[in-house]
VMD Tcl script that draws the C-alpha trace (Angstrom):
set ca {
  {16.33 -66.65 -54.33}
  {15.97 -66.83 -50.49}
  {17.30 -64.47 -47.80}
  {20.81 -65.07 -46.68}
  {20.90 -65.52 -42.94}
  {23.60 -65.65 -40.29}
  {24.44 -69.30 -40.81}
  {25.39 -68.59 -44.44}
  {28.40 -66.52 -43.15}
  {30.08 -69.64 -41.54}
  {32.13 -69.29 -38.43}
  {32.46 -65.71 -37.32}
  {34.77 -66.33 -34.37}
  {37.53 -63.70 -34.34}
  {35.96 -62.00 -37.49}
  {35.29 -58.29 -37.61}
  {31.48 -58.12 -38.20}
  {29.78 -54.82 -39.15}
  {26.31 -54.91 -37.98}
  {23.99 -52.30 -39.62}
  {21.34 -51.65 -37.00}
  {18.56 -49.09 -36.88}
  {19.21 -47.30 -33.61}
  {17.39 -44.15 -34.75}
  {15.90 -43.51 -31.38}
  {14.10 -40.38 -30.05}
  {16.32 -38.21 -27.83}
  {15.38 -35.25 -25.56}
  {18.21 -33.33 -24.06}
  {20.58 -36.12 -24.88}
  {18.45 -38.74 -23.17}
  {16.78 -41.65 -25.01}
  {12.98 -41.44 -24.60}
  {12.14 -44.72 -26.29}
  {14.82 -47.50 -26.48}
  {12.71 -50.06 -28.36}
  {14.94 -50.11 -31.41}
  {18.02 -50.55 -29.25}
  {16.39 -53.55 -27.48}
  {15.32 -55.01 -30.80}
  {18.95 -55.21 -31.90}
  {19.99 -57.36 -28.89}
  {19.21 -60.83 -30.29}
  {21.52 -60.42 -33.11}
  {24.30 -58.70 -31.25}
  {24.20 -61.34 -28.50}
  {24.32 -64.09 -31.11}
  {27.51 -62.59 -32.55}
  {29.07 -61.87 -29.16}
  {28.42 -65.45 -28.11}
  {30.12 -66.70 -31.21}
  {33.13 -64.65 -30.50}
  {32.81 -62.12 -33.31}
  {34.35 -58.66 -33.00}
  {31.32 -56.57 -33.42}
  {31.16 -53.16 -35.07}
  {27.77 -51.49 -34.71}
  {26.74 -48.77 -37.11}
  {23.54 -46.81 -37.48}
  {22.03 -43.43 -38.46}
  {20.28 -41.11 -36.10}
  {18.07 -38.26 -37.28}
  {18.90 -36.17 -40.33}
  {22.12 -34.28 -39.83}
  {22.58 -33.54 -43.48}
  {25.82 -35.23 -44.19}
  {27.98 -33.42 -41.59}
  {28.70 -33.94 -37.87}
  {26.12 -32.51 -35.50}
  {26.46 -33.17 -31.83}
  {22.71 -33.35 -31.17}
  {22.59 -36.43 -33.37}
  {25.54 -38.26 -31.88}
  {25.11 -41.94 -31.19}
  {27.20 -41.79 -27.88}
  {23.95 -41.91 -25.73}
  {22.90 -45.00 -27.74}
  {26.28 -46.69 -27.21}
  {25.93 -46.07 -23.40}
  {22.37 -47.61 -23.33}
  {23.56 -50.54 -25.43}
  {26.26 -51.27 -22.86}
  {23.65 -51.36 -20.13}
  {21.47 -53.68 -22.06}
  {24.27 -56.01 -23.18}
  {25.76 -55.89 -19.68}
  {29.23 -55.36 -20.95}
  {31.45 -52.49 -21.98}
  {30.74 -50.87 -25.41}
  {33.46 -48.73 -26.95}
  {32.37 -45.65 -28.88}
  {34.26 -44.19 -31.85}
  {33.89 -40.46 -32.37}
  {33.96 -40.92 -36.13}
  {32.59 -43.43 -38.68}
  {35.49 -44.29 -40.94}
  {38.30 -42.17 -39.58}
  {41.16 -42.59 -37.11}
  {38.95 -43.10 -33.99}
  {36.92 -45.83 -35.69}
  {40.02 -47.62 -37.07}
  {41.74 -47.50 -33.69}
  {38.60 -48.77 -31.84}
  {38.07 -51.68 -34.23}
  {41.74 -52.61 -34.10}
  {41.56 -52.74 -30.27}
  {38.61 -55.24 -30.32}
  {38.94 -58.64 -28.84}
  {36.62 -61.56 -29.56}
  {33.10 -60.91 -28.21}
  {33.69 -57.16 -27.81}
  {31.58 -54.35 -29.27}
  {32.21 -50.91 -30.61}
  {29.59 -48.41 -31.81}
  {30.94 -46.02 -34.50}
  {29.53 -42.50 -34.88}
  {26.39 -41.57 -36.92}
  {26.62 -42.77 -40.58}
  {24.79 -39.69 -41.70}
  {27.62 -37.44 -40.57}
  {29.05 -38.59 -43.89}
  {27.42 -37.34 -47.07}
  {28.19 -40.54 -48.87}
  {25.72 -42.58 -46.74}
  {22.64 -41.12 -48.39}
  {24.05 -39.73 -51.62}
  {21.96 -40.18 -54.80}
  {25.25 -40.39 -56.71}
  {26.19 -44.13 -56.98}
  {29.87 -43.45 -57.15}
  {29.87 -41.31 -54.03}
  {27.78 -43.82 -52.09}
  {30.00 -46.73 -53.21}
  {33.14 -44.86 -52.22}
  {31.85 -44.39 -48.66}
  {30.77 -48.04 -48.62}
  {34.28 -48.96 -49.61}
  {35.63 -47.02 -46.54}
  {33.15 -48.78 -44.33}
  {34.19 -52.19 -45.72}
  {37.85 -51.65 -44.53}
  {36.61 -51.91 -41.00}
  {35.11 -55.44 -41.26}
  {35.27 -58.91 -42.73}
  {31.50 -59.31 -43.00}
  {28.31 -57.45 -42.84}
  {25.20 -58.43 -40.91}
  {22.21 -56.25 -42.02}
  {19.76 -55.91 -39.21}
  {18.24 -52.40 -39.63}
  {14.78 -53.32 -40.92}
  {13.74 -49.67 -40.70}
  {16.06 -48.74 -43.59}
  {15.79 -51.68 -45.92}
  {13.61 -49.56 -48.25}
  {16.55 -47.14 -48.71}
  {19.34 -47.62 -51.24}
  {21.99 -46.28 -48.99}
  {25.78 -47.00 -48.59}
  {25.55 -49.09 -45.35}
  {22.30 -50.79 -46.39}
  {22.89 -51.61 -50.08}
  {26.37 -50.96 -51.36}
  {28.30 -52.37 -48.43}
  {26.33 -55.63 -48.84}
  {27.69 -55.94 -52.37}
  {31.28 -55.48 -51.10}
  {31.50 -57.71 -48.07}
  {30.03 -61.20 -47.44}
  {26.66 -60.29 -46.13}
  {23.59 -61.68 -44.52}
  {20.41 -60.64 -42.66}
  {20.33 -60.57 -38.89}
  {17.67 -62.09 -36.63}
  {15.60 -58.96 -36.53}
  {15.12 -58.64 -40.34}
  {14.33 -62.44 -40.45}
  {11.61 -62.05 -37.82}
  {10.17 -58.95 -39.51}
  {9.98 -60.84 -42.84}
  {8.33 -63.78 -41.28}
  {5.59 -61.65 -39.83}
  {5.07 -59.63 -43.04}
  {5.02 -62.85 -44.99}
  {2.14 -64.10 -42.80}
  {0.29 -60.84 -43.28}
  {0.48 -60.94 -47.03}
  {0.52 -64.58 -47.95}
  {-0.87 -66.76 -45.19}
  {-3.13 -64.65 -42.89}
  {-5.55 -66.37 -40.61}
  {-9.08 -64.99 -40.98}
  {-10.84 -62.90 -40.20}
  {-8.12 -60.44 -41.19}
  {-8.50 -56.82 -40.14}
  {-6.24 -53.85 -41.08}
  {-6.33 -50.68 -38.91}
  {-5.09 -47.61 -40.57}
  {-4.59 -44.15 -39.00}
  {-2.16 -41.40 -39.08}
  {-2.34 -37.99 -40.75}
  {-2.66 -38.57 -44.51}
  {-4.55 -40.81 -46.87}
  {-1.82 -40.33 -49.37}
  {0.72 -42.11 -47.12}
  {-1.50 -45.22 -47.13}
  {-2.77 -45.42 -50.70}
  {-0.33 -48.15 -51.78}
  {-1.14 -50.29 -48.74}
  {-4.90 -49.90 -49.28}
  {-4.62 -50.92 -52.85}
  {-2.36 -53.91 -52.28}
  {-4.37 -55.20 -49.32}
  {-7.91 -54.83 -50.47}
  {-7.84 -58.15 -52.27}
  {-6.30 -59.82 -49.15}
  {-8.33 -58.60 -46.09}
  {-11.77 -58.90 -44.63}
  {-12.07 -55.42 -43.25}
  {-10.27 -52.08 -42.97}
  {-10.88 -49.76 -40.03}
  {-10.08 -46.14 -40.75}
  {-9.12 -43.65 -38.12}
  {-6.60 -40.79 -37.57}
  {-6.48 -37.69 -39.70}
  {-7.03 -39.71 -42.86}
  {-10.66 -40.47 -41.82}
  {-11.79 -36.98 -42.70}
  {-10.83 -37.50 -46.41}
  {-12.95 -40.62 -46.33}
  {-15.91 -38.76 -44.76}
  {-15.57 -35.93 -47.23}
  {-15.54 -38.49 -50.03}
  {-18.93 -39.59 -48.82}
  {-20.21 -36.02 -48.93}
  {-19.87 -35.07 -45.24}
  {-18.54 -31.64 -44.13}
  {-15.46 -32.04 -41.97}
  {-14.95 -28.43 -40.58}
  {-11.30 -27.50 -40.30}
  {-10.21 -31.12 -39.98}
  {-7.26 -32.44 -42.00}
  {-8.46 -33.05 -45.58}
  {-6.62 -34.07 -48.72}
  {-9.02 -32.75 -51.41}
  {-6.87 -34.14 -54.21}
  {-7.45 -37.72 -52.86}
  {-11.22 -37.62 -52.84}
  {-11.76 -39.42 -56.09}
  {-9.12 -42.02 -55.22}
  {-10.90 -42.71 -51.89}
  {-14.28 -43.00 -53.65}
  {-12.62 -45.58 -55.93}
  {-11.40 -47.60 -53.03}
  {-14.84 -47.46 -51.34}
  {-16.35 -48.77 -54.52}
  {-13.74 -51.47 -54.99}
  {-14.21 -52.64 -51.36}
  {-17.98 -53.00 -52.00}
  {-17.34 -55.03 -55.06}
  {-14.82 -57.34 -53.25}
  {-16.96 -57.74 -50.15}
  {-14.42 -56.02 -47.98}
  {-15.77 -53.90 -45.15}
  {-14.31 -50.40 -44.83}
  {-15.35 -49.25 -41.44}
  {-15.48 -45.45 -40.87}
  {-16.07 -43.77 -37.48}
  {-19.57 -43.03 -36.35}
  {-18.42 -40.36 -33.92}
  {-15.35 -38.14 -33.57}
  {-13.84 -35.86 -30.91}
  {-13.87 -32.29 -32.29}
  {-11.81 -29.53 -30.77}
  {-11.75 -25.71 -31.07}
  {-8.03 -25.74 -31.90}
  {-5.07 -28.02 -32.33}
  {-3.71 -27.83 -28.77}
  {-3.48 -30.08 -25.75}
  {-5.92 -28.01 -23.67}
  {-8.39 -27.02 -26.37}
  {-12.09 -27.20 -25.57}
  {-13.69 -30.32 -27.27}
  {-16.67 -32.38 -27.58}
  {-17.86 -35.64 -29.13}
  {-20.24 -35.42 -32.13}
  {-21.53 -37.66 -34.83}
  {-19.09 -38.18 -37.64}
  {-21.59 -36.88 -40.19}
  {-22.29 -33.77 -38.15}
  {-18.90 -32.28 -37.40}
  {-19.91 -28.76 -38.38}
  {-22.85 -29.02 -35.95}
  {-20.48 -29.01 -33.02}
  {-20.35 -25.81 -30.90}
  {-17.22 -24.90 -32.86}
  {-18.91 -24.90 -36.29}
  {-16.90 -24.91 -39.37}
  {-13.71 -24.12 -37.40}
  {-13.85 -27.29 -35.45}
  {-10.94 -29.77 -35.81}
  {-11.36 -33.56 -35.40}
  {-8.55 -34.86 -33.24}
  {-9.62 -38.36 -32.30}
  {-12.20 -41.05 -33.00}
  {-15.09 -41.01 -30.56}
  {-15.85 -43.48 -27.76}
  {-18.61 -45.26 -29.77}
  {-16.16 -45.79 -32.70}
  {-13.40 -46.80 -30.33}
  {-15.62 -49.57 -28.83}
  {-16.77 -50.75 -32.32}
  {-13.09 -50.86 -33.54}
  {-12.03 -52.73 -30.43}
  {-14.77 -55.39 -30.94}
  {-13.71 -55.83 -34.53}
  {-10.06 -56.23 -33.60}
  {-10.73 -58.69 -30.81}
  {-12.95 -60.73 -33.20}
  {-10.08 -61.16 -35.68}
  {-7.40 -63.71 -36.05}
  {-4.88 -61.46 -37.86}
  {-4.62 -57.71 -37.26}
  {-2.20 -55.21 -38.77}
  {-2.26 -51.61 -37.36}
  {-0.40 -48.67 -38.67}
  {-1.12 -45.13 -37.52}
  {-2.61 -43.60 -34.43}
  {-6.42 -42.95 -34.17}
  {-5.87 -39.40 -32.98}
  {-3.35 -36.95 -31.61}
  {-2.24 -39.36 -28.92}
  {0.50 -36.96 -27.79}
  {-2.31 -34.87 -26.21}
  {-3.91 -36.89 -23.38}
  {-7.35 -35.54 -24.26}
  {-7.18 -37.01 -27.66}
  {-5.44 -40.36 -26.92}
  {-8.50 -42.52 -25.91}
  {-9.06 -43.89 -29.41}
  {-5.44 -44.95 -29.88}
  {-5.44 -46.50 -26.42}
  {-8.55 -48.52 -27.11}
  {-7.16 -49.95 -30.34}
  {-3.88 -50.78 -28.59}
  {-5.68 -52.55 -25.72}
  {-7.80 -54.60 -28.12}
  {-4.70 -55.57 -30.07}
  {-3.24 -57.10 -26.92}
  {-6.33 -59.32 -26.66}
  {-6.23 -60.70 -30.15}
  {-6.31 -64.50 -30.30}
  {-3.99 -64.75 -33.13}
  {-1.47 -62.42 -34.71}
  {-1.59 -58.74 -33.69}
  {0.98 -56.55 -35.31}
  {1.84 -52.96 -34.46}
  {3.21 -51.54 -37.74}
  {6.14 -49.51 -36.38}
  {6.56 -45.69 -36.63}
  {4.08 -43.53 -34.75}
  {1.99 -46.59 -33.70}
  {5.02 -48.13 -31.88}
  {5.76 -44.87 -30.20}
  {2.10 -44.48 -29.16}
  {1.76 -47.81 -27.52}
  {4.88 -47.28 -25.40}
  {3.92 -43.77 -24.55}
  {0.54 -45.02 -23.47}
  {2.02 -47.49 -21.00}
  {1.93 -50.72 -22.96}
  {4.94 -53.08 -23.26}
  {6.35 -54.84 -26.23}
  {5.58 -58.27 -25.05}
  {1.85 -57.48 -24.88}
  {1.65 -57.62 -28.64}
  {2.28 -60.29 -31.19}
  {4.84 -58.16 -32.92}
  {5.96 -54.55 -33.02}
  {7.72 -53.66 -36.18}
  {10.83 -51.49 -36.02}
  {10.24 -50.08 -39.46}
  {7.02 -48.22 -40.25}
  {7.99 -46.97 -43.75}
  {9.68 -50.31 -44.59}
  {6.64 -52.29 -43.32}
  {4.31 -50.15 -45.40}
  {6.39 -50.45 -48.60}
  {6.54 -54.27 -48.09}
  {2.82 -54.38 -47.67}
  {2.44 -52.28 -50.82}
  {4.25 -54.99 -52.79}
  {7.28 -52.89 -53.51}
  {10.85 -54.24 -53.93}
  {13.10 -53.19 -51.09}
  {16.71 -52.71 -52.15}
  {18.14 -53.53 -48.66}
  {16.42 -56.94 -48.95}
  {17.09 -57.67 -52.54}
  {20.83 -57.31 -51.99}
  {20.54 -60.02 -49.26}
  {18.95 -62.41 -51.76}
  {15.29 -61.77 -50.92}
  {13.10 -61.89 -54.04}
}
mol new
graphics top color blue
foreach p $ca { graphics top sphere $p radius 0.5 }
foreach p [lrange $ca 0 end-1] q [lrange $ca 1 end] { graphics top cylinder $p $q radius 0.2 }
display resetview
């Protein structure tokens, strides 16, 4: 089976089209601090607007636990969407109630309404199939068709992602189609050399990816908090750095398998060690195998890869034809510990081939560090979904659209 795309829905002029986007953007004091996911929704929305559809945008934002919570309202998102679309966007103060019904009824061809946060309704994320399906049935009354375009949630069996697609004629939007094309290139037809860069806090979050990609890649560069579990697996002391002791044997197994397969796992040769986990903590660079020899001793905490490692990682990235990066190299939110992440991001912009930023914290990092989306081959909108795809898992939000 192949993915159902927009053209499978036929003419949508005058039709009420529900678009399940992922507009789960970060907010601070009601202001969007990174509108990347809103901008990523524009190609599909503009295609529907240009066709004369009556567009009903729905999304979640945050985790409001199944009840209305003003801090998670989508109203700021609707306002930003209106600016980006350069046309008015109505906002409904509920999802399936009187406000939503009235706003949808008032739509003319080519007009757009955003309904309130899906997760203000417990049925959206319920584990009870009947509860979830009941909410999907209420959503279905608003539209004639569903366009699923929230790639960041396709790994979730939720009412608007899965059940609604079984009720209404449904297809994937342009964003999901693009994401799948990139991920297919990463797993099935990568140009070589193929390098994967993994960071972030925990090894346990990346075990499935490492296992699935080891037979497919040429090298894996390891940074972030997870590097200390790799160092400890090799017998090195890591001070008070993040360490998952229960994963040491698993990591040793991966190191052994990599050797057998001829895959290079590249670990840092130096790290930035700090006295404490804080933005202004005293810090110094030490050899990766001598963390406890820093002036902070066993209380030292590794918070970034060192400059020697950053340069080596950058060289490896620039020398590759395909690169997938997921997870920052250090605590990039603190300027003193952002250099490693910035070096990886810069190198990724210089790849002569396909350079992919794998969503989540990596996408947030590149924007915070001053990079723009068009400097990279692709920035995924779904960190968790991307990882599960690369682990080889079945994603319910894609299967229901015909992907197999």
